[in-house]
N, C-alpha and C positions, 0 to 999 in steps of 0.2 A: 129460523129465518135466515140464518149463514148457513145451514144445510141444504136449505132451498135453493139459495142463491148460487151455491158449489153445484147442485144438479144442473142447474139452468144452465150455467156455464160450461158443466161437460158436454151437455146438449148440443151448445150451439158448437162448441170446439169439433165436436164428432159431425155435427151437420156440414162444418165447412170443410172438414177433411175428405168427406163424401162429394161434396160439390167439386173441391180441389180433384179429385180423381175422376169425378165424370168428365168433367171440362178443363182439361191439361191446358196450358199454353204453351205448344210446342216451338221451343228455339230453333234457331238454322242447325246447333250441333245436334239436338235430338233428331231431326230429319234426317241430316246427313247420317248420322250413327244408325239409326234403321233402316234408309234405303241404300246402305252400303252394301248390304248382304243381297244377292238374289233371290235366295228362296223368301225372306221376308218380303222382298217386292212382290214375287208372285201371291204370297198370302195376302198382301194388301189388295191387290187385282183383284182377286178369285173374293174376298170378302166383299168389296165394293160392289162387284157383279151380284152379291146376294141381297144389297139394299138393305143393311143392316140387320138381316136374320142370324137366329144363331145358327152354327155351322158344326158338325160334328168332325172332331180333327181327324179321323180316319180320311172323311170325305175330301177334307182342305187336302190333306198329304198326298190323295191318290192325283187331285188335280196339281199339285207342286211338281209330282215327280212326273207325272206324262209331259208338263212344259220343259222341264230340265232335261228329260231323255228324250224328247223329239217322238213320243210314242204315245200312241190310243190307248186310256186306261187299261183295256182289256188286253193289251200286250205287254204291260209291266210284268216284270218279274216279281217274285214274293221278295227277294234281296231288295231290289228297287224300291219297292213301296216301303219297305223295314227301314231301310236307311233313312229316307226322307223323314217317315214318322218319327223316328227316334230322334232326330235333330229338331223337328219342330218342337216335340214335347220337353227333352231336355234342356234344348239352349233357346231358339229363335222366339217361341210364344212365350215365356216367362220372361224375355228380355224387352218384346213388345209390349206385354202388361206393364212392366216396370216402366218405359217410357211414357204410358197412358194411350199408346195405340190401340190396344184390345183390353177387352175383358176375358179372361181366360180359366175358366173351371177345370183346373185339373182333375176333379175326383170325377166329375161328370162326362169330363173329356169333351167339352164345350168351347167353343171360340166365338168371339163377335168383334166388331169394330165397337168402339167407343163414338159418341156422338161427336166429339171434337173431328175424330179422324175420319167419319163418315162426310162432314161437312166440310172439309181439307180437301185440296186439287193437289196430288204428287204428280211430280213430272220427269221422265227419263230420258229428256231428249240427247242427254249428251252421255248416255249409257250403250246406245244401239250400235253405233260405229258405222252405221251403213249412210248418213246423207252428210250433206255439207251444213255446218252451223248456220244458224240464220246469222250470227253478226258478220262471218265471212261472205255469206250471199249477198247482206247490205252493203258490204266494204265494195265487194265487186260492183255491184249497182251504182255505185256513189262514184266510183272512177270511172265508170262507160259514161255517166252523167257529165261530168267534169268533162271529159276529153270531148265530148260532143257541143257542150257549150263553148269551149275556148274554140273548137273547129267553128264552128256557127261566127263566133265574135271576130275571129281572124280572116273568115270568108275562104277556109280551104276547102275545096273540091275532096270528098262527095259534100260535106256537110254544107257548103253553100248553097244545094240543093235543098236543103230543109230551111222552112221559114219559122222562125222564133215560135209563132202559135204553134206549127205542129212539133215543134221542141218540146213545148209546154204541156203539149195535150199527152205525147208520150211519155214524160216524165210524170205527171199526175196519175196517168192509166197505170204504168208501172209500180208506183208505191203502192196504189189503191189494190191491184192484183197480187202484189207480194204479202201485202199486208194481212189481206183475206187469205191468203194460204198458209201465212205464220199464224193464224190464229184456229183455222182448224188443223194444221199440224199438230198445234200444243195441246187443243182441246178434244180433239178427235182421234188422233192418233198416238202421242205420246204420254196422254194422263191414264194413271193407272185406274182401271177399271170401266173405260171407257169403250174399249172392245172385248170381242168374246175371250180372246188371246192377249195377254201381256205384249206390251209393244217391242220387247226383246224377242219374242216368237216368230221366229218364219212364219208367213199365210201359207 
């Protein structure tokens, strides 16, 4: 009886470990650590584009090398391919596997996203260096709105030409358009896997 209970307990513990590995809870530090490297961001982007399908490491490394070097895959040199492939195999993929973002079979040379990583959204809007941050944009919009409001309240020209109703319509319209643009920018431009190329790669 004791042996049976021990066997059941071991089975439950084993199932719990497998479940934990399949569906990890990503902490903020985990996400920042994994996404802190460009090659890992490129890898996640490509794997998300494949919708959870297993991918050969050689295929993944070709695409990462292509984006990294700004070349088409056919134009990559053997050295460029090898450098990225070795880095992925020896360091980046094992690290991503350790953090629960991918399942990496080094023997078969196959990689795929975990279910948790497939369901999660990762954004890189602060890494592109090309756009005004949305926080700064909203701060500017708020400043303009306050200046207009004070001008209308004080009856200063040319703000006196605008009625409170028209000002209200302007503010609501500006916020609505800005919010829609913010959602589009995050979900369709800066989300890994949203477009053919990673957000950091020039179209």
